[in-house]
C-alpha positions, 0 to 999 in steps of 0.5 A: 174265433170272434166274429168280425166287427165292421170297421169304424171310421170317419172323414174330415177336411182340415184347413192345413197343407198335407204335410202340416196335417200329417205332422200335427196328427203324428207329431203333436199328439199331446196337443190334441189327445185329452190328458184325462184319457190315459191308461197309465197309473200316473197322470199323463204328461205327453203322448209320443208316436215314434216316427218309423215302422216298428216305432212305439205309440205310448203315453209318458206320465208326469213321473216319467213312467211310460205306458205303451198303446201300440206300434207303428205298422206303416209310416208313409209321410205325409200320406198315411200312418197305421198304428196298432191299438193294443188297449183291451176292453179293460182299458189296459195295454195288451202286449200280444200283437195278435190281440191288436186292432189297427187304426189306418189314417190317410191324408189326401191333399184337397188343395195347397192348404186343405187336407182330407183325413180319413180314419179307419179302425179295423180288426177290433174283434182281435182285442180282448174284450172287443165288444166293450171297446167297440161299443165305447167307440160307437157310443162315445160321442164325438169321435175324432174332431179338430176343434179350435179354441178351448177343449169341450167338457171333460166328458168328451170321449177319448177319441176326440182329435183336438186342434190347438191352433185356430188355423186348422178350423173344421169343415166337419168333425170326424165321428166314428161310425160304422164304415161300409167298405 
């Protein structure tokens, strides 16, 4: 058995209502996920999260092909979504749910138009090639970030959460770090 790795996570506050922040994060993945970060053979056309427990989280290629990333474990709009991360250390989908880590995203209203988003990526040690994934997240740079305007340079790490609309300005970016819970 692999030794447990500390959870990774981060928190940010966005200028959006609780409902809008949840909808944007779960329903507009294509707007904030960098298209150059995909695992399918074809260039990525869109990222889809099916809005239900058991739903898929996947990329669709420009050729119509689909490549799974994981499954939805918890769907509690507008407060929480939990998905499996089934992308291993070779950056390939692993269909075995016993090899899945979990990404738990919680949304908390801080007022009518302000929401705190807390992300915890846990059980990374379950992944095949776990240390490579873990190190990539820790050393990848920017973590999850709401950013208005144009996207940063192409080299930005795959876990950057982009914001396509300026009204969702950042109070501070989410950066993956060790989570002490």
